[in-house]
C-alpha positions as CSV (number, residue, x, y, z in Angstrom):
1,M,62.8,-17.6,-51.0
2,A,61.5,-14.1,-50.2
3,K,60.7,-13.2,-46.6
4,K,57.1,-12.4,-45.7
5,K,56.8,-8.8,-44.7
6,N,54.7,-7.9,-41.7
7,R,53.2,-4.5,-42.5
8,N,50.2,-2.8,-41.0
9,D,48.1,-2.4,-44.2
10,K,44.6,-2.6,-42.8
11,V,42.6,0.4,-41.6
12,W,39.2,0.9,-40.1
13,M,36.7,2.8,-42.2
14,I,34.1,4.7,-40.2
15,P,31.4,7.2,-41.3
16,E,32.6,10.8,-41.5
17,G,31.5,12.9,-38.5
18,E,31.6,9.9,-36.1
19,Q,34.2,9.0,-33.5
20,R,36.0,5.6,-33.5
21,D,34.7,4.7,-30.1
22,N,31.0,5.0,-30.9
23,A,30.8,4.4,-34.7
24,S,27.5,3.0,-35.8
25,F,29.0,0.9,-38.6
26,H,32.6,0.1,-39.7
27,F,34.5,-2.1,-42.0
28,V,38.2,-3.0,-42.6
29,H,39.9,-2.1,-45.8
30,P,43.5,-2.8,-46.9
31,K,45.9,-0.1,-48.1
32,T,48.3,-0.7,-51.0
33,L,52.0,-0.4,-50.4
34,N,52.1,2.8,-52.5
35,Q,49.4,4.4,-50.3
36,I,51.3,3.5,-47.2
37,R,54.6,4.9,-48.5
38,N,53.0,8.2,-49.6
39,G,50.9,8.6,-46.5
40,V,47.6,8.7,-48.3
41,K,44.4,8.9,-46.0
42,L,41.6,6.8,-47.5
43,R,38.2,8.3,-48.0
44,M,35.5,6.5,-49.9
45,R,31.7,6.5,-50.4
46,K,29.9,3.3,-49.5
47,Y,26.5,2.0,-48.5
48,H,25.6,2.4,-44.8
49,P,23.1,-0.3,-43.9
50,G,21.9,1.5,-40.7
51,K,21.1,4.7,-42.5
52,R,20.1,2.9,-45.8
53,E,22.0,5.4,-47.9
54,H,25.5,6.0,-49.3
55,V,27.8,8.0,-47.0
56,W,31.4,9.0,-47.0
57,F,33.7,6.8,-44.9
58,K,37.1,8.0,-43.6
59,E,40.2,6.1,-42.4
60,A,40.6,5.6,-38.6
61,K,43.1,3.7,-36.5
62,M,42.5,0.1,-35.8
63,P,41.4,-0.5,-32.2
64,P,43.8,-2.2,-29.8
65,H,43.5,-6.0,-29.5
66,S,42.3,-7.5,-26.2
67,K,43.9,-10.7,-25.1
């Protein structure tokens, strides 16, 4: 049986030009293993419900968990 690998493949996507601390909208998107190995930064265009238009989203670090 293969072991389950614990890899950090999820990233926060926030609108470009905004900081992680005060982002108006964000979503979580998974990275593929190939993107993780090659160090690719994600950048995608998606709908922003607050602005009601499509904007560019960039990859940001996940926030620390609070216990």
